[in-house]
C-alpha positions in Angstrom: 9.7 -30.5 -44.3 6.7 -28.2 -44.1 4.9 -30.7 -41.8 8.0 -30.7 -39.5 8.1 -26.9 -39.4 4.4 -26.7 -38.7 4.8 -29.3 -35.9 7.6 -27.3 -34.4 5.6 -24.1 -34.6 2.6 -25.7 -32.8 4.9 -27.1 -30.1 6.5 -23.7 -29.6 3.1 -22.1 -29.4 2.0 -24.6 -26.7 5.3 -24.0 -24.7 4.8 -20.3 -24.9 1.2 -20.6 -23.8 2.2 -22.7 -20.8 3.7 -19.8 -18.9 1.9 -18.0 -16.2 1.6 -14.7 -18.0 -1.3 -13.0 -16.1 -0.1 -9.8 -14.3 -2.3 -8.1 -11.8 -2.8 -4.4 -12.6 0.8 -4.2 -13.8 2.2 -5.3 -10.4 4.0 -8.5 -11.0 4.5 -9.5 -7.4 0.7 -9.3 -6.8 0.1 -11.9 -9.5 0.3 -14.5 -6.8 -3.1 -13.2 -5.6 -4.8 -13.4 -9.0 -8.3 -14.7 -8.5 -9.5 -15.0 -12.1 -8.8 -17.5 -14.7 -5.3 -17.3 -16.3 -5.0 -17.4 -20.0 -2.0 -19.7 -19.7 -2.2 -23.4 -20.6 -1.9 -24.9 -18.1 -1.8 -22.5 -15.2 0.3 -23.5 -12.2 -2.2 -22.6 -9.6 -4.9 -24.7 -11.3 -2.5 -27.7 -11.5 -1.5 -27.3 -7.8 -5.2 -27.2 -6.9 -5.9 -30.4 -8.9 -3.0 -32.2 -7.1 -4.3 -30.9 -3.8 -7.8 -32.1 -4.7 -6.4 -35.6 -5.2 -5.0 -35.4 -1.7 -8.3 -34.2 -0.3 -6.8 -30.8 0.7 -8.0 -28.5 -2.0 -10.8 -27.0 0.2 -8.1 -25.7 2.5 -5.0 -25.3 0.4 -6.4 -24.9 -3.1 -6.8 -21.6 -5.0 -10.2 -21.0 -3.4 -9.5 -22.7 -0.1 -9.8 -21.4 3.4 -6.0 -21.2 4.1 -5.6 -17.6 3.2 -4.5 -15.5 6.2 -3.7 -11.9 6.9 -0.6 -11.1 9.0 1.4 -8.1 10.0 4.1 -7.5 7.4 7.1 -6.9 9.6 9.3 -6.5 6.5 7.3 -3.5 5.3 6.5 -2.2 8.7 9.9 -2.2 10.4 12.8 -3.8 8.5 12.3 -2.3 5.0 9.9 0.5 5.8 11.7 3.1 3.8 11.5 0.9 0.7 8.1 -0.9 1.0 5.8 1.5 2.8 3.4 3.2 0.3 3.9 0.4 -2.3 1.0 -1.7 -3.6 -0.6 -3.7 -0.8 -2.7 -6.7 -0.6 -4.8 -7.2 2.6 -3.7 -4.0 4.4 -5.9 -2.2 6.8 -5.1 1.4 6.2 -6.5 2.5 9.6 -3.6 0.7 11.4 -0.1 1.9 11.9 1.4 -1.3 10.7 1.1 -2.8 7.2 -0.9 -6.0 7.0 -0.3 -8.5 4.2 -2.6 -11.2 2.8 -0.8 -14.6 2.5 -2.9 -16.4 -0.1 -3.6 -20.1 -0.3 -0.5 -22.3 -0.9 -1.7 -23.2 -4.4 -1.4 -19.6 -5.5 2.3 -19.6 -4.8 2.9 -22.3 -7.4 3.5 -19.7 -10.1 5.7 -17.4 -8.0 8.9 -18.5 -9.8 7.5 -17.0 -13.0 7.3 -13.6 -11.4 10.0 -13.4 -8.7 13.7 -14.5 -8.6 13.2 -16.2 -5.2 10.9 -16.1 -2.1 12.8 -13.1 -0.7 12.3 -11.3 -3.9 8.6 -11.7 -3.6 8.7 -10.7 0.0 10.3 -7.4 -1.1 7.5 -6.9 -3.7 10.0 -7.4 -6.5 11.4 -3.9 -5.9 15.1 -4.9 -5.9 17.1 -6.7 -8.6 18.7 -9.8 -7.0 20.5 -10.7 -10.2 22.8 -7.7 -9.8 24.0 -5.2 -12.3 23.9 -1.4 -12.3 21.2 0.3 -10.3 19.7 1.7 -13.4 18.6 -1.8 -14.4 16.4 -2.3 -11.4 13.3 -1.2 -13.1 13.9 -3.6 -16.0 14.8 -6.5 -13.8 11.1 -7.6 -13.5 9.9 -6.3 -16.8 7.5 -9.1 -17.7 7.5 -8.5 -21.5 11.3 -8.7 -21.4 13.8 -11.0 -19.7 11.7 -12.5 -17.0 8.5 -13.1 -19.0 9.2 -12.8 -22.8 12.3 -14.9 -22.7 11.5 -16.8 -19.5 15.3 -17.4 -19.5 15.6 -19.1 -16.1 13.3 -21.9 -17.3 15.6 -23.3 -20.0 18.9 -25.0 -20.4 21.8 -24.2 -18.1 19.9 -21.4 -16.3 17.1 -23.8 -15.2 19.8 -26.1 -13.9 21.5 -23.3 -12.1 18.2 -22.0 -10.6 17.3 -25.5 -9.3 20.8 -26.1 -7.9 21.0 -22.8 -6.2 17.7 -23.0 -4.4 18.0 -26.7 -3.7 21.3 -26.0 -2.0 19.7 -23.2 0.1 16.9 -25.6 1.1 19.4 -28.2 2.2 21.3 -25.6 4.2 18.1 -24.5 5.9 17.1 -28.1 6.6 20.5 -28.8 8.1 20.2 -25.7 10.3 16.8 -26.9 11.5 18.2 -30.4 12.3 21.1 -28.9 14.3 18.7 -26.7 16.2 16.7 -29.7 17.2 19.7 -31.8 18.1 21.1 -29.1 20.4 17.9 -28.8 22.4 16.7 -30.9 25.4 13.3 -32.6 25.1 11.8 -29.8 27.2 13.4 -27.1 25.0 11.9 -28.8 21.9 8.5 -28.5 23.5 8.9 -24.9 24.5 10.4 -23.9 21.1 8.3 -26.2 18.9 7.0 -23.2 16.9 10.5 -22.0 16.1 11.6 -25.5 15.0 8.6 -25.8 12.8 9.3 -22.5 11.3 12.8 -23.5 10.5 11.6 -26.6 8.8 9.0 -24.7 6.8 11.6 -22.3 5.6 13.6 -25.2 4.2 10.5 -26.6 2.5 9.7 -23.2 1.1 13.0 -22.9 -0.7 12.8 -26.5 -1.9 9.3 -25.8 -3.3 10.7 -22.8 -5.2 13.6 -25.0 -6.5 11.2 -27.8 -7.6 9.6 -25.4 -10.1 12.8 -25.8 -12.2 13.7 -29.4 -11.4 11.8 -31.1 -14.1 13.2 -28.8 -16.7 16.7 -28.9 -15.2 16.8 -32.7 -15.4 18.8 -35.2 -13.3 22.1 -33.3 -13.6 20.7 -30.7 -11.2 19.4 -33.0 -8.5 22.7 -33.2 -6.7 22.3 -37.0 -6.4 19.0 -36.8 -4.6 15.3 -36.9 -5.3 15.2 -33.2 -4.7 13.6 -33.2 -1.3 15.2 -31.5 1.7 15.9 -33.9 4.6 13.8 -32.3 7.3 14.6 -33.6 10.8 11.7 -35.9 12.0 9.8 -34.8 15.1 
């Protein structure tokens, strides 16, 4: 019996150690940009980089690849300026009127579901509480030592299934929208609006990528009868 208990304790320790728990300067949303070695075993960004290395794309898309790019953050500059201006920034040029934002290499987004309740949550720098509840709970919504990190609740059981199903459904809806957009266009319009079509497809893939973080844990009951990939319209 003691051997069984010891085995269970070791297994539990390994599971607990497998979470991405490194937080950058207390700002959870910025953990996506973390450039040091995480203490977690394994760390999602490292695993993503290993997979990309097998595909020959790590030099571009991996954790130290060349794919990082700085863009104007329209969300902080115009749409949510009253909420996001003056908050922690990553890649901003303080001498400009707009707020720039560094979009790190794709591999660095692999651990985003451990910090944010969705891509839009990260886009809003985790300042709102998408799970609802009284406004006074907003500050606790992303408390990493509590619900999101300490319990890691959305990674287990029915909550993992619900997380996968929700974001997989969003990905399918976005993919269907991209398909309808393409089908409604003439060949010439598809050429002119190629960037808009590609953006619509990438949006679907972004949500599916977030959903896939939970799919292995959620199991086949959450796959909605598919392999978990959004049917992006072929070009």
